[in-house]
C-alpha positions as CSV (number, residue, x, y, z in Angstrom):
1,M,75.7,147.0,75.3
2,F,72.5,147.3,77.3
3,K,74.3,148.3,80.6
4,E,75.9,151.1,78.7
5,L,72.6,152.2,77.2
6,L,70.9,152.1,80.7
7,A,73.7,154.2,82.1
8,H,73.3,156.6,79.2
9,L,69.5,156.8,79.8
10,L,70.0,157.5,83.5
11,T,72.2,160.6,82.9
12,P,70.3,163.9,83.6
13,A,70.5,165.1,80.0
14,P,71.4,162.2,77.7
15,A,72.7,162.8,74.2
16,P,70.6,161.3,71.4
17,L,71.1,157.6,70.9
18,N,72.9,156.0,68.0
19,D,70.9,153.6,65.7
20,E,71.8,150.5,67.8
21,G,70.8,152.2,71.0
22,A,67.5,153.4,69.5
23,R,66.7,149.9,68.3
24,L,67.4,148.4,71.7
25,A,65.4,151.1,73.5
26,L,62.4,150.7,71.1
27,T,62.5,147.0,71.5
28,A,62.7,147.3,75.3
29,L,59.6,149.6,75.1
30,L,57.8,146.9,73.1
31,V,58.7,144.3,75.7
32,R,57.6,146.6,78.5
33,I,54.1,147.1,76.9
34,A,53.8,143.3,76.3
35,R,54.7,142.7,80.0
36,S,52.4,145.4,81.3
37,D,49.4,143.0,81.7
38,H,51.6,140.5,83.5
39,N,51.0,137.9,80.7
40,Y,54.0,138.0,78.4
41,S,52.8,135.5,75.9
42,E,54.5,133.7,73.0
43,V,52.2,135.5,70.6
44,E,53.4,138.8,71.9
45,K,57.1,137.7,71.6
46,D,56.4,136.5,68.1
47,R,54.8,139.9,67.2
48,I,57.8,141.7,68.6
49,D,60.2,139.5,66.6
50,R,58.2,140.2,63.4
51,I,58.2,143.9,64.1
52,I,62.0,143.8,64.5
53,C,62.4,141.8,61.2
54,T,60.2,144.2,59.3
55,R,61.5,147.5,60.9
56,Y,65.2,146.7,60.9
57,G,65.5,144.1,58.1
58,Q,66.7,141.5,60.6
59,D,66.5,137.8,60.1
60,I,64.6,135.8,62.8
61,G,67.8,134.9,64.6
62,G,68.8,138.5,64.9
63,A,65.3,139.6,65.9
64,I,65.2,137.0,68.7
65,L,68.7,138.1,69.9
66,L,67.6,141.8,70.0
67,R,64.4,140.9,71.8
68,E,66.3,138.9,74.4
69,Q,68.7,141.8,75.0
70,A,65.7,144.1,75.3
71,E,64.0,141.8,77.8
72,A,67.1,141.9,80.0
73,M,67.3,145.7,79.6
74,E,63.6,146.3,80.3
75,A,63.8,144.2,83.5
76,E,66.6,146.5,84.8
77,A,65.3,149.8,83.5
78,P,63.7,152.1,86.0
79,D,60.9,153.8,84.1
80,T,59.1,154.2,80.7
81,V,59.9,157.9,80.6
82,R,63.6,157.4,79.9
83,F,62.9,154.9,77.0
84,T,60.4,157.2,75.4
85,R,62.6,160.3,75.9
86,A,65.5,158.5,74.2
87,I,63.3,157.3,71.3
88,K,61.7,160.8,70.9
89,E,65.1,162.4,70.7
90,A,66.5,159.8,68.2
91,V,63.5,159.4,65.9
92,A,61.6,161.8,63.6
93,Y,57.9,162.4,64.3
94,E,56.7,160.3,61.4
95,D,58.8,157.4,62.5
96,R,57.5,157.8,66.1
97,I,54.0,157.3,64.7
98,G,55.4,154.0,63.4
99,V,56.7,153.3,66.9
100,V,53.2,153.8,68.3
101,E,51.7,151.6,65.6
102,A,54.2,148.9,66.6
103,L,53.2,149.3,70.3
104,W,49.6,148.9,69.3
105,Q,50.4,145.7,67.4
106,V,51.9,144.3,70.5
107,V,49.0,145.4,72.7
108,L,46.5,143.8,70.3
109,A,48.6,140.6,69.5
110,D,46.9,138.5,72.2
111,G,43.4,139.6,71.3
112,R,42.8,141.3,74.6
113,R,43.2,144.9,75.7
114,D,44.1,145.2,79.4
115,Q,43.7,148.4,81.4
116,G,47.4,148.4,82.2
117,E,48.3,148.1,78.5
118,D,45.9,150.9,77.6
119,A,47.3,153.2,80.4
120,L,50.9,152.5,79.3
121,M,49.9,153.1,75.6
122,R,48.4,156.5,76.5
123,L,51.5,157.4,78.5
124,S,54.0,156.2,75.8
125,A,52.2,157.9,72.9
126,N,52.1,161.1,75.0
127,L,55.7,160.9,76.0
128,L,56.7,160.2,72.4
129,G,55.0,163.4,71.4
130,V,52.4,161.6,69.2
131,S,49.0,163.2,69.1
132,D,45.9,161.4,70.2
133,I,44.6,161.5,66.6
134,D,47.8,160.0,65.2
135,S,47.8,157.3,67.9
136,A,44.2,156.4,67.2
137,Q,45.0,156.1,63.5
138,A,48.0,154.0,64.3
139,R,45.8,151.7,66.4
140,K,43.4,151.3,63.5
141,R,46.3,150.4,61.1
142,A,47.5,147.9,63.7
143,E,44.1,146.3,64.0
144,T,44.2,145.6,60.3
145,T,47.6,143.9,60.5
146,I,46.7,141.6,63.4
């Protein structure tokens, strides 16, 4: 599945993703932000699994499987722009705010904010078309759930 999704994302003008592709792309983006500080911890993996369970109604086994597929996809994917473009095209603005909130939850999961994570957060929110104000509010909501 993820090889097909990567090929889809690499086309010059990809069509919008189906639900399964959007879920995988979002989860790969969560993995990418967790790995951006070069310390992909168990607490971050657990946070990603819980986000998947909540967002998609998955049980923990399904969440772990999706995260593992996303880890493989993220390792092969060329850049963040293609993930965010695919998500932006597949997800309404209000739901993209939820994506940014999920990203903040992963960034904050280990109790530390790294410069690399902050830079990738700014880039991701911008590429998702989420305003700075909405991103800041999403961060505040994420801080209360951690």
